[in-house]
N, C-alpha and C positions, 0 to 999 in steps of 0.2 A: 628566541634568538636565532634559531635555525633559518627562519625566513629572511632575516636581515643580513646574512653572511654574504660577503663579496665572493665572486668566482675564485675558487682555489683556497678560500679562507677556512680554517678549521678551529673549533673551540678547543682550547687547551685545558682550562680550568674555570669552574664557576663556583663562587663562594659568597658568603655573607660576612658582614662585619663581625668582629669578636663579640660574643654574646654577653660580655661583662656588664654592658649597660642594662641588661635585664635583671641584674642581681637586686637592685633597689626595688623595682616594681614587683618582683617575685616575693621578696621579704614583706613588702607592704601588703600584698594580696593575702599572704598567710596571716599576718598580724590583724588585718581588718576582719577576716573571716573568724579568727579566734575571738576578737573583741566583740563582734556582733553576736556570736553564740553565747559568750559569757553574759553580755548585757541582756539578751533575751531570756536566759535562765534566771537571772537576777530579777527581771520584771515579772516572770511567771511566779516566782517564789514570794512576791509581794514586797520587794525591796523599795520601790518608789513610795508605797503607802506608809512605810516606816519613816521615810524622810519627810514627806509632805502628807499630812493626814487627810487633806482634801481629795487626794487621788484615790478613787474607788476601783474595785476589780473590773468595772465596766471599761476603764481606760486601757486595760491590758492589751487588747488587739491593736489599738491605735499606737501605743508606745512601741510594741514589737514591730509594727509596720514602719514606724519612723526610724527605728534602729536599723532595720534591714534596708530601707531606702537610702539612708546615709552611707551604709557600707557599699551598696550597689553604685552610688554616685562616685565614691572614691575609686572603685574598680574601673568604672566606665570612663571617668574623666582623666585618670592618671595611668593606671596599669595597662589598660587595653591599647591606648594610642602608642605607648612605648613598644609594646609587643608587635603591633601592626607595622610600625615604622621599621623595626628591625627585620621583620619578615619580608617587607617590600624592598629592602636594600639588597643589591647584588653587585659583585665585582666579577666581571667576565673578561678573561684573557683569551684572545684568539691569536692565530699565527700572524696577524697583521696589526692588531690594535688592542688597547685596553679600554674597556667600557665600565663606567661606574654609574649605576642607576639607583636613584633614591625616590621614595614616595610611592603611594598607591593612587590616591585621588589626584594629587598634584605631583606629577612626575618631573624629575630633573635628571638629565643625562649628561655625563662627561665622557668624551671620547678622545683618546690620544693615539695617533698613529705611531706604531713602534719605530718606524723609520725616522721619526723626528726626535726620538729620545737620545740625548747625549750622555746623561748620567742618571743613575738610580740611587737615591739616598734613603736611608732608613733612620727613623728617630724612634726611641723607645723610652718610656718612663720605667720606673722600677716595677710598678705593677704590670706593665706590658711585658717587660722582660720575664717576669714570673710566669705569665700566661702565654709566652712565646708569640705575642702579637706585636704590632707596631704600626707606625705611620710611614707610608712610602711617598716620597717626593720625586717627581719625574722632571728633570731639567730638559726642556725642549729648546732652549736658546732664547726664549722670550723673557721679558722682565719678571713675570710671575710664573712660578712653576706649578704644575698640577699636583695636588695633594690628595692622597687616598688614605683616609683615617681608619684606624683599628683593623688592619688586615690580619686575619689569623694565620699562624704559621708563616710569619713575615719573611723569614730567611728563605724558606722553600719557595714562596711566591716570588721573591726577588730573583731567585735562580731561574724560575720558569720564564720571567720577563727577559733576563739576559740571554737564556738559551733561544727564546723566540727571536730576539734581535739578531743573534748570530746566524740564525737560519733564514733570515730574510734574503730574497734574491738580491744580487749586487745592483741590479738596475733600479730597484725600489729605493735603495739608500742614496744613490746618485741623483735620482729624480727629485727626491725631497730636498736634498742639500742644494740643488740648483734652484729650485723654485722658492724655497723658504729663506735660505741663508746666503744665496749668491754663490757663484762658481769661482770667486776669486778675482774675476775681471769684470769691470763694469761695461755695459753696452755703450756704444759710441755716443748715443744721444744723452747718456746719463753721466758721462765723465765731467770732471771739473771744467767749467767754461761752456758746457752745453754742446750742442752739435755744431759741426763745422759747416757754415753756410757760404763758404767762398765759391 
């Protein structure tokens, strides 16, 4: 991020989404490892031979290998992608903009100039309130607002955004208001009836 800063821009805070989305993959990882260990011990003790008499002790390495392969598939197909996605997501607040980056192989960036932000809204579910996280919506005056989900310490992060907006130079605020939302008066050629061609 340091290479991408504008002149005079400073990084205020860098964070990741709330790690609550890693609870299910972590529990599944522990459960799969425990089940694979239990199944392997059951196979070594001759459990399959008691159920199906055709299974001989020669099958033991193949059954253990299949059990471990199934456990590895669950970990690689479900648990690992969730952890990598969370690791690759970043919320970066600078003195001029808010940047949300998602993905490692397929990257997606959202950038909002702080000078264009009119209102900062916070939404929290009951679980998010317990974990002190929440979703931040930035109203920039366009029909769709920018949404930043699962921000940790959401109240502190909102205060950082509001402080950064308050510290913007006065010229930046006027410049964005003039270019994005109009200065209150229409240019002569854009007024009702078009330009005067007399």
